[in-house]
PDB file of N, CA, C, O and CB in Angstrom:
ATOM      1  N   UNK A   1     -13.919  17.605  57.348  1.00  0.00           N
ATOM      2  CA  UNK A   1     -14.893  17.637  56.306  1.00  0.00           C
ATOM      3  C   UNK A   1     -14.298  18.186  55.004  1.00  0.00           C
ATOM      4  O   UNK A   1     -14.589  17.697  53.912  1.00  0.00           O
ATOM      5  CB  UNK A   1     -16.078  18.459  56.741  1.00  0.00           C
ATOM      6  N   UNK A   2     -13.463  19.206  55.149  1.00  0.00           N
ATOM      7  CA  UNK A   2     -12.906  19.834  53.963  1.00  0.00           C
ATOM      8  C   UNK A   2     -11.966  18.886  53.215  1.00  0.00           C
ATOM      9  O   UNK A   2     -11.919  18.924  51.986  1.00  0.00           O
ATOM     10  CB  UNK A   2     -12.169  21.111  54.345  1.00  0.00           C
ATOM     11  N   UNK A   3     -11.220  18.039  53.924  1.00  0.00           N
ATOM     12  CA  UNK A   3     -10.310  17.099  53.261  1.00  0.00           C
ATOM     13  C   UNK A   3     -11.092  16.074  52.452  1.00  0.00           C
ATOM     14  O   UNK A   3     -10.610  15.623  51.414  1.00  0.00           O
ATOM     15  CB  UNK A   3      -9.419  16.388  54.293  1.00  0.00           C
ATOM     16  N   UNK A   4     -12.276  15.698  52.896  1.00  0.00           N
ATOM     17  CA  UNK A   4     -13.088  14.755  52.174  1.00  0.00           C
ATOM     18  C   UNK A   4     -13.516  15.342  50.817  1.00  0.00           C
ATOM     19  O   UNK A   4     -13.544  14.632  49.811  1.00  0.00           O
ATOM     20  CB  UNK A   4     -14.312  14.364  53.011  1.00  0.00           C
ATOM     21  N   UNK A   5     -13.841  16.619  50.799  1.00  0.00           N
ATOM     22  CA  UNK A   5     -14.221  17.281  49.541  1.00  0.00           C
ATOM     23  C   UNK A   5     -13.038  17.342  48.582  1.00  0.00           C
ATOM     24  O   UNK A   5     -13.192  17.117  47.382  1.00  0.00           O
ATOM     25  CB  UNK A   5     -14.751  18.705  49.815  1.00  0.00           C
ATOM     26  N   UNK A   6     -11.841  17.651  49.123  1.00  0.00           N
ATOM     27  CA  UNK A   6     -10.655  17.699  48.279  1.00  0.00           C
ATOM     28  C   UNK A   6     -10.328  16.313  47.736  1.00  0.00           C
ATOM     29  O   UNK A   6      -9.920  16.185  46.582  1.00  0.00           O
ATOM     30  CB  UNK A   6      -9.463  18.262  49.061  1.00  0.00           C
ATOM     31  N   UNK A   7     -10.497  15.290  48.539  1.00  0.00           N
ATOM     32  CA  UNK A   7     -10.224  13.920  48.116  1.00  0.00           C
ATOM     33  C   UNK A   7     -11.172  13.531  46.974  1.00  0.00           C
ATOM     34  O   UNK A   7     -10.755  12.925  45.988  1.00  0.00           O
ATOM     35  CB  UNK A   7     -10.372  12.937  49.312  1.00  0.00           C
ATOM     36  N   UNK A   8     -12.445  13.888  47.123  1.00  0.00           N
ATOM     37  CA  UNK A   8     -13.408  13.586  46.059  1.00  0.00           C
ATOM     38  C   UNK A   8     -13.069  14.344  44.777  1.00  0.00           C
ATOM     39  O   UNK A   8     -13.189  13.808  43.676  1.00  0.00           O
ATOM     40  CB  UNK A   8     -14.834  13.934  46.514  1.00  0.00           C
ATOM     41  N   UNK A   9     -12.645  15.598  44.935  1.00  0.00           N
ATOM     42  CA  UNK A   9     -12.274  16.391  43.772  1.00  0.00           C
ATOM     43  C   UNK A   9     -11.063  15.785  43.072  1.00  0.00           C
ATOM     44  O   UNK A   9     -11.028  15.733  41.843  1.00  0.00           O
ATOM     45  CB  UNK A   9     -11.983  17.840  44.182  1.00  0.00           C
ATOM     46  N   UNK A  10     -10.074  15.327  43.830  1.00  0.00           N
ATOM     47  CA  UNK A  10      -8.890  14.691  43.241  1.00  0.00           C
ATOM     48  C   UNK A  10      -9.274  13.425  42.497  1.00  0.00           C
ATOM     49  O   UNK A  10      -8.779  13.176  41.397  1.00  0.00           O
ATOM     50  CB  UNK A  10      -7.851  14.369  44.325  1.00  0.00           C
ATOM     51  N   UNK A  11     -10.154  12.623  43.088  1.00  0.00           N
ATOM     52  CA  UNK A  11     -10.593  11.399  42.419  1.00  0.00           C
ATOM     53  C   UNK A  11     -11.352  11.721  41.132  1.00  0.00           C
ATOM     54  O   UNK A  11     -11.178  11.042  40.120  1.00  0.00           O
ATOM     55  CB  UNK A  11     -11.474  10.564  43.358  1.00  0.00           C
ATOM     56  N   UNK A  12     -12.178  12.736  41.171  1.00  0.00           N
ATOM     57  CA  UNK A  12     -12.938  13.134  39.993  1.00  0.00           C
ATOM     58  C   UNK A  12     -12.001  13.603  38.878  1.00  0.00           C
ATOM     59  O   UNK A  12     -12.173  13.228  37.718  1.00  0.00           O
ATOM     60  CB  UNK A  12     -13.940  14.244  40.352  1.00  0.00           C
ATOM     61  N   UNK A  13     -11.022  14.415  39.232  1.00  0.00           N
ATOM     62  CA  UNK A  13     -10.065  14.911  38.240  1.00  0.00           C
ATOM     63  C   UNK A  13      -9.237  13.753  37.688  1.00  0.00           C
ATOM     64  O   UNK A  13      -9.010  13.677  36.481  1.00  0.00           O
ATOM     65  CB  UNK A  13      -9.140  15.990  38.861  1.00  0.00           C
ATOM     66  N   UNK A  14      -8.790  12.863  38.546  1.00  0.00           N
ATOM     67  CA  UNK A  14      -8.011  11.709  38.094  1.00  0.00           C
ATOM     68  C   UNK A  14      -8.811  10.809  37.169  1.00  0.00           C
ATOM     69  O   UNK A  14      -8.291  10.340  36.156  1.00  0.00           O
ATOM     70  CB  UNK A  14      -7.521  10.908  39.284  1.00  0.00           C
ATOM     71  N   UNK A  15     -10.067  10.565  37.505  1.00  0.00           N
ATOM     72  CA  UNK A  15     -10.919   9.730  36.662  1.00  0.00           C
ATOM     73  C   UNK A  15     -11.170  10.402  35.321  1.00  0.00           C
ATOM     74  O   UNK A  15     -11.211   9.728  34.292  1.00  0.00           O
ATOM     75  CB  UNK A  15     -12.250   9.435  37.364  1.00  0.00           C
ATOM     76  N   UNK A  16     -11.338  11.715  35.318  1.00  0.00           N
ATOM     77  CA  UNK A  16     -11.561  12.444  34.069  1.00  0.00           C
ATOM     78  C   UNK A  16     -10.329  12.351  33.164  1.00  0.00           C
ATOM     79  O   UNK A  16     -10.452  12.140  31.957  1.00  0.00           O
ATOM     80  CB  UNK A  16     -11.902  13.922  34.361  1.00  0.00           C
ATOM     81  N   UNK A  17      -9.161  12.509  33.747  1.00  0.00           N
ATOM     82  CA  UNK A  17      -7.924  12.405  32.963  1.00  0.00           C
ATOM     83  C   UNK A  17      -7.739  10.995  32.411  1.00  0.00           C
ATOM     84  O   UNK A  17      -7.353  10.821  31.256  1.00  0.00           O
ATOM     85  CB  UNK A  17      -6.711  12.795  33.821  1.00  0.00           C
ATOM     86  N   UNK A  18      -8.013  10.003  33.231  1.00  0.00           N
ATOM     87  CA  UNK A  18      -7.884   8.620  32.776  1.00  0.00           C
ATOM     88  C   UNK A  18      -8.870   8.321  31.651  1.00  0.00           C
ATOM     89  O   UNK A  18      -8.521   7.631  30.694  1.00  0.00           O
ATOM     90  CB  UNK A  18      -8.105   7.651  33.943  1.00  0.00           C
ATOM     91  N   UNK A  19     -10.090   8.830  31.754  1.00  0.00           N
ATOM     92  CA  UNK A  19     -11.092   8.615  30.709  1.00  0.00           C
ATOM     93  C   UNK A  19     -10.675   9.291  29.402  1.00  0.00           C
ATOM     94  O   UNK A  19     -10.843   8.720  28.325  1.00  0.00           O
ATOM     95  CB  UNK A  19     -12.462   9.144  31.164  1.00  0.00           C
ATOM     96  N   UNK A  20     -10.140  10.491  29.498  1.00  0.00           N
ATOM     97  CA  UNK A  20      -9.693  11.199  28.299  1.00  0.00           C
ATOM     98  C   UNK A  20      -8.520  10.477  27.643  1.00  0.00           C
ATOM     99  O   UNK A  20      -8.469  10.362  26.419  1.00  0.00           O
ATOM    100  CB  UNK A  20      -9.299  12.642  28.644  1.00  0.00           C
ATOM    101  N   UNK A  21      -7.588   9.995  28.440  1.00  0.00           N
ATOM    102  CA  UNK A  21      -6.443   9.260  27.910  1.00  0.00           C
ATOM    103  C   UNK A  21      -6.892   7.973  27.245  1.00  0.00           C
ATOM    104  O   UNK A  21      -6.412   7.642  26.161  1.00  0.00           O
ATOM    105  CB  UNK A  21      -5.437   8.957  29.021  1.00  0.00           C
ATOM    106  N   UNK A  22      -7.785   7.252  27.860  1.00  0.00           N
ATOM    107  CA  UNK A  22      -8.297   6.010  27.292  1.00  0.00           C
ATOM    108  C   UNK A  22      -9.056   6.276  25.992  1.00  0.00           C
ATOM    109  O   UNK A  22      -8.903   5.528  25.026  1.00  0.00           O
ATOM    110  CB  UNK A  22      -9.205   5.295  28.301  1.00  0.00           C
ATOM    111  N   UNK A  23      -9.862   7.317  25.956  1.00  0.00           N
ATOM    112  CA  UNK A  23     -10.619   7.643  24.744  1.00  0.00           C
ATOM    113  C   UNK A  23      -9.673   8.012  23.598  1.00  0.00           C
ATOM    114  O   UNK A  23      -9.907   7.626  22.453  1.00  0.00           O
ATOM    115  CB  UNK A  23     -11.604   8.803  25.018  1.00  0.00           C
ATOM    116  N   UNK A  24      -8.623   8.746  23.897  1.00  0.00           N
ATOM    117  CA  UNK A  24      -7.647   9.100  22.864  1.00  0.00           C
ATOM    118  C   UNK A  24      -6.912   7.888  22.342  1.00  0.00           C
ATOM    119  O   UNK A  24      -6.672   7.779  21.140  1.00  0.00           O
ATOM    120  CB  UNK A  24      -6.652  10.101  23.400  1.00  0.00           C
ATOM    121  N   UNK A  25      -6.548   6.968  23.234  1.00  0.00           N
ATOM    122  CA  UNK A  25      -5.846   5.753  22.832  1.00  0.00           C
ATOM    123  C   UNK A  25      -6.730   4.884  21.959  1.00  0.00           C
ATOM    124  O   UNK A  25      -6.273   4.358  20.944  1.00  0.00           O
ATOM    125  CB  UNK A  25      -5.383   4.969  24.058  1.00  0.00           C
ATOM    126  N   UNK A  26      -7.984   4.726  22.338  1.00  0.00           N
ATOM    127  CA  UNK A  26      -8.915   3.916  21.555  1.00  0.00           C
ATOM    128  C   UNK A  26      -9.163   4.571  20.200  1.00  0.00           C
ATOM    129  O   UNK A  26      -9.275   3.871  19.194  1.00  0.00           O
ATOM    130  CB  UNK A  26     -10.249   3.723  22.314  1.00  0.00           C
ATOM    131  N   UNK A  27      -9.251   5.886  20.154  1.00  0.00           N
ATOM    132  CA  UNK A  27      -9.455   6.586  18.889  1.00  0.00           C
ATOM    133  C   UNK A  27      -8.298   6.400  17.931  1.00  0.00           C
ATOM    134  O   UNK A  27      -8.510   6.189  16.737  1.00  0.00           O
ATOM    135  CB  UNK A  27      -9.670   8.052  19.139  1.00  0.00           C
ATOM    136  N   UNK A  28      -7.071   6.475  18.438  1.00  0.00           N
ATOM    137  CA  UNK A  28      -5.897   6.273  17.598  1.00  0.00           C
ATOM    138  C   UNK A  28      -5.833   4.833  17.119  1.00  0.00           C
ATOM    139  O   UNK A  28      -5.536   4.582  15.951  1.00  0.00           O
ATOM    140  CB  UNK A  28      -4.617   6.641  18.358  1.00  0.00           C
ATOM    141  N   UNK A  29      -6.104   3.892  17.999  1.00  0.00           N
ATOM    142  CA  UNK A  29      -6.054   2.484  17.617  1.00  0.00           C
ATOM    143  C   UNK A  29      -7.087   2.166  16.552  1.00  0.00           C
ATOM    144  O   UNK A  29      -6.796   1.414  15.621  1.00  0.00           O
ATOM    145  CB  UNK A  29      -6.270   1.594  18.833  1.00  0.00           C
ATOM    146  N   UNK A  30      -8.280   2.716  16.665  1.00  0.00           N
ATOM    147  CA  UNK A  30      -9.305   2.431  15.662  1.00  0.00           C
ATOM    148  C   UNK A  30      -8.993   3.133  14.351  1.00  0.00           C
ATOM    149  O   UNK A  30      -9.326   2.608  13.288  1.00  0.00           O
ATOM    150  CB  UNK A  30     -10.683   2.854  16.169  1.00  0.00           C
ATOM    151  N   UNK A  31      -8.373   4.289  14.389  1.00  0.00           N
ATOM    152  CA  UNK A  31      -8.000   4.979  13.156  1.00  0.00           C
ATOM    153  C   UNK A  31      -6.908   4.224  12.419  1.00  0.00           C
ATOM    154  O   UNK A  31      -6.903   4.198  11.188  1.00  0.00           O
ATOM    155  CB  UNK A  31      -7.540   6.403  13.457  1.00  0.00           C
ATOM    156  N   UNK A  32      -5.980   3.608  13.150  1.00  0.00           N
ATOM    157  CA  UNK A  32      -4.923   2.842  12.506  1.00  0.00           C
ATOM    158  C   UNK A  32      -5.438   1.516  11.967  1.00  0.00           C
ATOM    159  O   UNK A  32      -4.858   0.966  11.031  1.00  0.00           O
ATOM    160  CB  UNK A  32      -3.787   2.599  13.479  1.00  0.00           C
ATOM    161  N   UNK A  33      -6.511   0.999  12.537  1.00  0.00           N
ATOM    162  CA  UNK A  33      -7.031  -0.296  12.120  1.00  0.00           C
ATOM    163  C   UNK A  33      -7.881  -0.200  10.858  1.00  0.00           C
ATOM    164  O   UNK A  33      -8.146  -1.221  10.223  1.00  0.00           O
ATOM    165  CB  UNK A  33      -7.842  -0.907  13.235  1.00  0.00           C
ATOM    166  N   UNK A  34      -8.313   0.998  10.481  1.00  0.00           N
ATOM    167  CA  UNK A  34      -9.154   1.157   9.297  1.00  0.00           C
ATOM    168  C   UNK A  34      -8.285   1.021   8.055  1.00  0.00           C
ATOM    169  O   UNK A  34      -7.307   1.755   7.915  1.00  0.00           O
ATOM    170  CB  UNK A  34      -9.893   2.529   9.312  1.00  0.00           C
ATOM    171  N   UNK A  35      -8.615   0.098   7.142  1.00  0.00           N
ATOM    172  CA  UNK A  35      -7.809  -0.057   5.928  1.00  0.00           C
ATOM    173  C   UNK A  35      -8.023   1.105   4.964  1.00  0.00           C
ATOM    174  O   UNK A  35      -9.109   1.679   4.890  1.00  0.00           O
ATOM    175  CB  UNK A  35      -8.145  -1.376   5.233  1.00  0.00           C
ATOM    176  N   UNK A  36      -7.001   1.428   4.253  1.00  0.00           N
ATOM    177  CA  UNK A  36      -7.110   2.480   3.250  1.00  0.00           C
ATOM    178  C   UNK A  36      -7.740   1.891   1.997  1.00  0.00           C
ATOM    179  O   UNK A  36      -7.420   0.768   1.605  1.00  0.00           O
ATOM    180  CB  UNK A  36      -5.719   3.107   2.934  1.00  0.00           C
ATOM    181  N   UNK A  37      -8.625   2.636   1.375  1.00  0.00           N
ATOM    182  CA  UNK A  37      -9.328   2.117   0.211  1.00  0.00           C
ATOM    183  C   UNK A  37      -8.700   2.572  -1.099  1.00  0.00           C
ATOM    184  O   UNK A  37      -8.921   1.937  -2.130  1.00  0.00           O
ATOM    185  CB  UNK A  37     -10.772   2.539   0.255  1.00  0.00           C
ATOM    186  N   UNK A  38      -7.923   3.650  -1.090  1.00  0.00           N
ATOM    187  CA  UNK A  38      -7.306   4.133  -2.315  1.00  0.00           C
ATOM    188  C   UNK A  38      -5.811   4.268  -2.112  1.00  0.00           C
ATOM    189  O   UNK A  38      -5.334   4.470  -0.995  1.00  0.00           O
ATOM    190  CB  UNK A  38      -7.917   5.475  -2.747  1.00  0.00           C
ATOM    191  N   UNK A  39      -5.075   4.152  -3.216  1.00  0.00           N
ATOM    192  CA  UNK A  39      -3.634   4.349  -3.154  1.00  0.00           C
ATOM    193  C   UNK A  39      -3.322   5.838  -3.150  1.00  0.00           C
ATOM    194  O   UNK A  39      -4.049   6.637  -3.739  1.00  0.00           O
ATOM    195  CB  UNK A  39      -2.930   3.648  -4.336  1.00  0.00           C
ATOM    196  N   UNK A  40      -2.246   6.197  -2.487  1.00  0.00           N
ATOM    197  CA  UNK A  40      -1.851   7.604  -2.443  1.00  0.00           C
ATOM    198  C   UNK A  40      -1.351   8.053  -3.813  1.00  0.00           C
ATOM    199  O   UNK A  40      -1.659   9.163  -4.249  1.00  0.00           O
ATOM    200  CB  UNK A  40      -0.762   7.831  -1.371  1.00  0.00           C
ATOM    201  N   UNK A  41      -0.580   7.198  -4.499  1.00  0.00           N
ATOM    202  CA  UNK A  41      -0.064   7.527  -5.822  1.00  0.00           C
ATOM    203  C   UNK A  41      -0.400   6.380  -6.769  1.00  0.00           C
ATOM    204  O   UNK A  41       0.290   5.360  -6.767  1.00  0.00           O
ATOM    205  CB  UNK A  41       1.477   7.789  -5.781  1.00  0.00           C
ATOM    206  N   UNK A  42      -1.431   6.524  -7.566  1.00  0.00           N
ATOM    207  CA  UNK A  42      -1.798   5.453  -8.484  1.00  0.00           C
ATOM    208  C   UNK A  42      -0.752   5.307  -9.588  1.00  0.00           C
ATOM    209  O   UNK A  42      -0.185   6.294 -10.056  1.00  0.00           O
ATOM    210  CB  UNK A  42      -3.183   5.720  -9.092  1.00  0.00           C
ATOM    211  N   UNK A  43      -0.508   4.065  -9.996  1.00  0.00           N
ATOM    212  CA  UNK A  43       0.442   3.813 -11.068  1.00  0.00           C
ATOM    213  C   UNK A  43      -0.252   4.045 -12.407  1.00  0.00           C
ATOM    214  O   UNK A  43      -1.426   3.712 -12.572  1.00  0.00           O
ATOM    215  CB  UNK A  43       1.016   2.369 -10.979  1.00  0.00           C
ATOM    216  N   UNK A  44       0.473   4.611 -13.350  1.00  0.00           N
ATOM    217  CA  UNK A  44      -0.130   4.801 -14.669  1.00  0.00           C
ATOM    218  C   UNK A  44      -0.386   3.444 -15.329  1.00  0.00           C
ATOM    219  O   UNK A  44       0.368   2.493 -15.122  1.00  0.00           O
ATOM    220  CB  UNK A  44       0.782   5.677 -15.567  1.00  0.00           C
ATOM    221  N   UNK A  45      -1.450   3.365 -16.119  1.00  0.00           N
ATOM    222  CA  UNK A  45      -1.817   2.100 -16.735  1.00  0.00           C
ATOM    223  C   UNK A  45      -0.823   1.666 -17.800  1.00  0.00           C
ATOM    224  O   UNK A  45      -0.765   0.484 -18.136  1.00  0.00           O
ATOM    225  CB  UNK A  45      -3.191   2.201 -17.335  1.00  0.00           C
ATOM    226  N   UNK A  46      -0.037   2.596 -18.338  1.00  0.00           N
ATOM    227  CA  UNK A  46       0.917   2.251 -19.382  1.00  0.00           C
ATOM    228  C   UNK A  46       2.313   1.968 -18.823  1.00  0.00           C
ATOM    229  O   UNK A  46       3.271   1.902 -19.593  1.00  0.00           O
ATOM    230  CB  UNK A  46       0.988   3.369 -20.400  1.00  0.00           C
ATOM    231  N   UNK A  47       2.454   1.800 -17.517  1.00  0.00           N
ATOM    232  CA  UNK A  47       3.755   1.540 -16.913  1.00  0.00           C
ATOM    233  C   UNK A  47       4.246   0.158 -17.331  1.00  0.00           C
ATOM    234  O   UNK A  47       3.518  -0.829 -17.222  1.00  0.00           O
ATOM    235  CB  UNK A  47       3.679   1.650 -15.371  1.00  0.00           C
ATOM    236  N   UNK A  48       5.471   0.099 -17.804  1.00  0.00           N
ATOM    237  CA  UNK A  48       6.054  -1.173 -18.235  1.00  0.00           C
ATOM    238  C   UNK A  48       6.474  -1.975 -17.016  1.00  0.00           C
ATOM    239  O   UNK A  48       6.944  -1.400 -16.034  1.00  0.00           O
ATOM    240  CB  UNK A  48       7.264  -0.942 -19.179  1.00  0.00           C
ATOM    241  N   UNK A  49       6.313  -3.292 -17.059  1.00  0.00           N
ATOM    242  CA  UNK A  49       6.769  -4.107 -15.926  1.00  0.00           C
ATOM    243  C   UNK A  49       8.295  -4.069 -15.833  1.00  0.00           C
ATOM    244  O   UNK A  49       8.989  -3.978 -16.845  1.00  0.00           O
ATOM    245  CB  UNK A  49       6.273  -5.574 -16.067  1.00  0.00           C
ATOM    246  N   UNK A  50       8.794  -4.139 -14.621  1.00  0.00           N
ATOM    247  CA  UNK A  50      10.242  -4.091 -14.421  1.00  0.00           C
ATOM    248  C   UNK A  50      10.862  -5.412 -14.859  1.00  0.00           C
ATOM    249  O   UNK A  50      10.312  -6.484 -14.604  1.00  0.00           O
ATOM    250  CB  UNK A  50      10.588  -3.791 -12.937  1.00  0.00           C
ATOM    251  N   UNK A  51      11.997  -5.323 -15.511  1.00  0.00           N
ATOM    252  CA  UNK A  51      12.697  -6.530 -15.937  1.00  0.00           C
ATOM    253  C   UNK A  51      13.601  -7.019 -14.815  1.00  0.00           C
ATOM    254  O   UNK A  51      14.028  -6.222 -13.980  1.00  0.00           O
ATOM    255  CB  UNK A  51      13.516  -6.268 -17.222  1.00  0.00           C
ATOM    256  N   UNK A  52      13.896  -8.292 -14.780  1.00  0.00           N
ATOM    257  CA  UNK A  52      14.764  -8.813 -13.713  1.00  0.00           C
ATOM    258  C   UNK A  52      16.205  -8.336 -13.898  1.00  0.00           C
ATOM    259  O   UNK A  52      16.650  -8.075 -15.015  1.00  0.00           O
ATOM    260  CB  UNK A  52      14.720 -10.356 -13.685  1.00  0.00           C
ATOM    261  N   UNK A  53      16.909  -8.230 -12.796  1.00  0.00           N
ATOM    262  CA  UNK A  53      18.299  -7.783 -12.839  1.00  0.00           C
ATOM    263  C   UNK A  53      19.189  -8.890 -13.395  1.00  0.00           C
ATOM    264  O   UNK A  53      18.970 -10.075 -13.143  1.00  0.00           O
ATOM    265  CB  UNK A  53      18.779  -7.359 -11.435  1.00  0.00           C
ATOM    266  N   UNK A  54      20.193  -8.477 -14.152  1.00  0.00           N
ATOM    267  CA  UNK A  54      21.129  -9.446 -14.735  1.00  0.00           C
ATOM    268  C   UNK A  54      22.456  -9.481 -13.994  1.00  0.00           C
ATOM    269  O   UNK A  54      23.233 -10.417 -14.186  1.00  0.00           O
ATOM    270  CB  UNK A  54      21.373  -9.123 -16.197  1.00  0.00           C
ATOM    271  N   UNK A  55      22.741  -8.492 -13.155  1.00  0.00           N
ATOM    272  CA  UNK A  55      23.990  -8.470 -12.414  1.00  0.00           C
ATOM    273  C   UNK A  55      23.995  -7.344 -11.398  1.00  0.00           C
ATOM    274  O   UNK A  55      23.020  -6.608 -11.247  1.00  0.00           O
ATOM    275  CB  UNK A  55      25.171  -8.331 -13.362  1.00  0.00           C
ATOM    276  N   UNK A  56      25.132  -7.228 -10.700  1.00  0.00           N
ATOM    277  CA  UNK A  56      25.276  -6.154  -9.725  1.00  0.00           C
ATOM    278  C   UNK A  56      26.737  -5.802  -9.572  1.00  0.00           C
ATOM    279  O   UNK A  56      27.613  -6.558  -9.991  1.00  0.00           O
ATOM    280  CB  UNK A  56      24.671  -6.551  -8.370  1.00  0.00           C
ATOM    281  N   UNK A  57      26.999  -4.659  -8.974  1.00  0.00           N
ATOM    282  CA  UNK A  57      28.356  -4.233  -8.676  1.00  0.00           C
ATOM    283  C   UNK A  57      28.322  -3.275  -7.491  1.00  0.00           C
ATOM    284  O   UNK A  57      27.261  -2.777  -7.113  1.00  0.00           O
ATOM    285  CB  UNK A  57      29.018  -3.565  -9.914  1.00  0.00           C
ATOM    286  N   UNK A  58      29.490  -3.022  -6.911  1.00  0.00           N
ATOM    287  CA  UNK A  58      29.612  -2.103  -5.781  1.00  0.00           C
ATOM    288  C   UNK A  58      30.058  -0.750  -6.308  1.00  0.00           C
ATOM    289  O   UNK A  58      31.063  -0.643  -7.011  1.00  0.00           O
ATOM    290  CB  UNK A  58      30.614  -2.644  -4.713  1.00  0.00           C
ATOM    291  N   UNK A  59      29.295   0.290  -5.958  1.00  0.00           N
ATOM    292  CA  UNK A  59      29.618   1.644  -6.392  1.00  0.00           C
ATOM    293  C   UNK A  59      29.508   2.566  -5.188  1.00  0.00           C
ATOM    294  O   UNK A  59      28.437   2.688  -4.593  1.00  0.00           O
ATOM    295  CB  UNK A  59      28.677   2.114  -7.551  1.00  0.00           C
ATOM    296  N   UNK A  60      30.610   3.214  -4.827  1.00  0.00           N
ATOM    297  CA  UNK A  60      30.671   4.098  -3.653  1.00  0.00           C
ATOM    298  C   UNK A  60      30.254   3.371  -2.380  1.00  0.00           C
ATOM    299  O   UNK A  60      29.608   3.958  -1.512  1.00  0.00           O
ATOM    300  CB  UNK A  60      29.778   5.323  -3.863  1.00  0.00           C
ATOM    301  N   UNK A  61      30.621   2.098  -2.267  1.00  0.00           N
ATOM    302  CA  UNK A  61      30.325   1.321  -1.073  1.00  0.00           C
ATOM    303  C   UNK A  61      28.904   0.805  -0.997  1.00  0.00           C
ATOM    304  O   UNK A  61      28.506   0.262   0.033  1.00  0.00           O
ATOM    305  CB  UNK A  61      30.600   2.134   0.118  1.00  0.00           C
ATOM    306  N   UNK A  62      28.124   0.960  -2.062  1.00  0.00           N
ATOM    307  CA  UNK A  62      26.741   0.491  -2.075  1.00  0.00           C
ATOM    308  C   UNK A  62      26.550  -0.504  -3.217  1.00  0.00           C
ATOM    309  O   UNK A  62      27.190  -0.401  -4.264  1.00  0.00           O
ATOM    310  CB  UNK A  62      25.754   1.682  -2.215  1.00  0.00           C
ATOM    311  N   UNK A  63      25.655  -1.471  -2.993  1.00  0.00           N
ATOM    312  CA  UNK A  63      25.329  -2.457  -4.004  1.00  0.00           C
ATOM    313  C   UNK A  63      24.403  -1.827  -5.036  1.00  0.00           C
ATOM    314  O   UNK A  63      23.361  -1.274  -4.684  1.00  0.00           O
ATOM    315  CB  UNK A  63      24.680  -3.707  -3.368  1.00  0.00           C
ATOM    316  N   UNK A  64      24.783  -1.909  -6.316  1.00  0.00           N
ATOM    317  CA  UNK A  64      24.001  -1.343  -7.414  1.00  0.00           C
ATOM    318  C   UNK A  64      23.658  -2.473  -8.369  1.00  0.00           C
ATOM    319  O   UNK A  64      24.539  -3.222  -8.794  1.00  0.00           O
ATOM    320  CB  UNK A  64      24.781  -0.194  -8.149  1.00  0.00           C
ATOM    321  N   UNK A  65      22.367  -2.600  -8.712  1.00  0.00           N
ATOM    322  CA  UNK A  65      21.907  -3.657  -9.610  1.00  0.00           C
ATOM    323  C   UNK A  65      21.938  -3.162 -11.056  1.00  0.00           C
ATOM    324  O   UNK A  65      21.715  -1.984 -11.334  1.00  0.00           O
ATOM    325  CB  UNK A  65      20.479  -4.121  -9.224  1.00  0.00           C
ATOM    326  N   UNK A  66      22.226  -4.111 -11.984  1.00  0.00           N
ATOM    327  CA  UNK A  66      22.251  -3.805 -13.422  1.00  0.00           C
ATOM    328  C   UNK A  66      21.139  -4.582 -14.117  1.00  0.00           C
ATOM    329  O   UNK A  66      20.892  -5.733 -13.756  1.00  0.00           O
ATOM    330  CB  UNK A  66      23.642  -4.154 -14.051  1.00  0.00           C
ATOM    331  N   UNK A  67      20.485  -4.017 -15.061  1.00  0.00           N
ATOM    332  CA  UNK A  67      20.443  -2.635 -15.532  1.00  0.00           C
ATOM    333  C   UNK A  67      19.677  -1.757 -14.552  1.00  0.00           C
ATOM    334  O   UNK A  67      18.922  -2.269 -13.725  1.00  0.00           O
ATOM    335  CB  UNK A  67      19.804  -2.558 -16.925  1.00  0.00           C
ATOM    336  N   UNK A  68      19.860  -0.446 -14.633  1.00  0.00           N
ATOM    337  CA  UNK A  68      19.159   0.463 -13.714  1.00  0.00           C
ATOM    338  C   UNK A  68      17.637   0.319 -13.857  1.00  0.00           C
ATOM    339  O   UNK A  68      17.111   0.201 -14.963  1.00  0.00           O
ATOM    340  CB  UNK A  68      19.581   1.931 -13.981  1.00  0.00           C
ATOM    341  N   UNK A  69      16.951   0.330 -12.717  1.00  0.00           N
ATOM    342  CA  UNK A  69      15.501   0.224 -12.705  1.00  0.00           C
ATOM    343  C   UNK A  69      14.973  -1.209 -12.738  1.00  0.00           C
ATOM    344  O   UNK A  69      13.764  -1.426 -12.816  1.00  0.00           O
ATOM    345  CB  UNK A  69      14.952   0.970 -13.860  1.00  0.00           C
ATOM    346  N   UNK A  70      15.881  -2.187 -12.678  1.00  0.00           N
ATOM    347  CA  UNK A  70      15.448  -3.574 -12.721  1.00  0.00           C
ATOM    348  C   UNK A  70      14.924  -4.027 -11.349  1.00  0.00           C
ATOM    349  O   UNK A  70      15.079  -3.325 -10.350  1.00  0.00           O
ATOM    350  CB  UNK A  70      16.605  -4.476 -13.178  1.00  0.00           C
ATOM    351  N   UNK A  71      14.305  -5.208 -11.324  1.00  0.00           N
ATOM    352  CA  UNK A  71      13.772  -5.765 -10.086  1.00  0.00           C
ATOM    353  C   UNK A  71      14.769  -6.789  -9.547  1.00  0.00           C
ATOM    354  O   UNK A  71      14.972  -7.834 -10.164  1.00  0.00           O
ATOM    355  CB  UNK A  71      12.367  -6.415 -10.316  1.00  0.00           C
ATOM    356  N   UNK A  72      15.400  -6.496  -8.388  1.00  0.00           N
ATOM    357  CA  UNK A  72      16.377  -7.439  -7.843  1.00  0.00           C
ATOM    358  C   UNK A  72      15.699  -8.712  -7.338  1.00  0.00           C
ATOM    359  O   UNK A  72      14.528  -8.697  -6.957  1.00  0.00           O
ATOM    360  CB  UNK A  72      17.171  -6.784  -6.709  1.00  0.00           C
ATOM    361  N   UNK A  73      16.455  -9.817  -7.341  1.00  0.00           N
ATOM    362  CA  UNK A  73      15.890 -11.090  -6.866  1.00  0.00           C
ATOM    363  C   UNK A  73      15.574 -11.081  -5.394  1.00  0.00           C
ATOM    364  O   UNK A  73      15.094 -12.080  -4.859  1.00  0.00           O
ATOM    365  CB  UNK A  73      16.834 -12.216  -7.156  1.00  0.00           C
TER     366      UNK A  73
END
């Protein structure tokens, strides 16, 4: 009789853990699915558009576009 009670207790504990894990997973998934409505860092309205790059060169083993701050193709 006592083993039956322990078996039921184990099943209850296992089901509780599984329910908690599932609830946490669903909560994280729904939080990631919600779109953000505002930008973290808004751009200033007077920001000039980036000009296209006119060339590039290798500096310290890295590709560097010219002029600085340009938009690469």
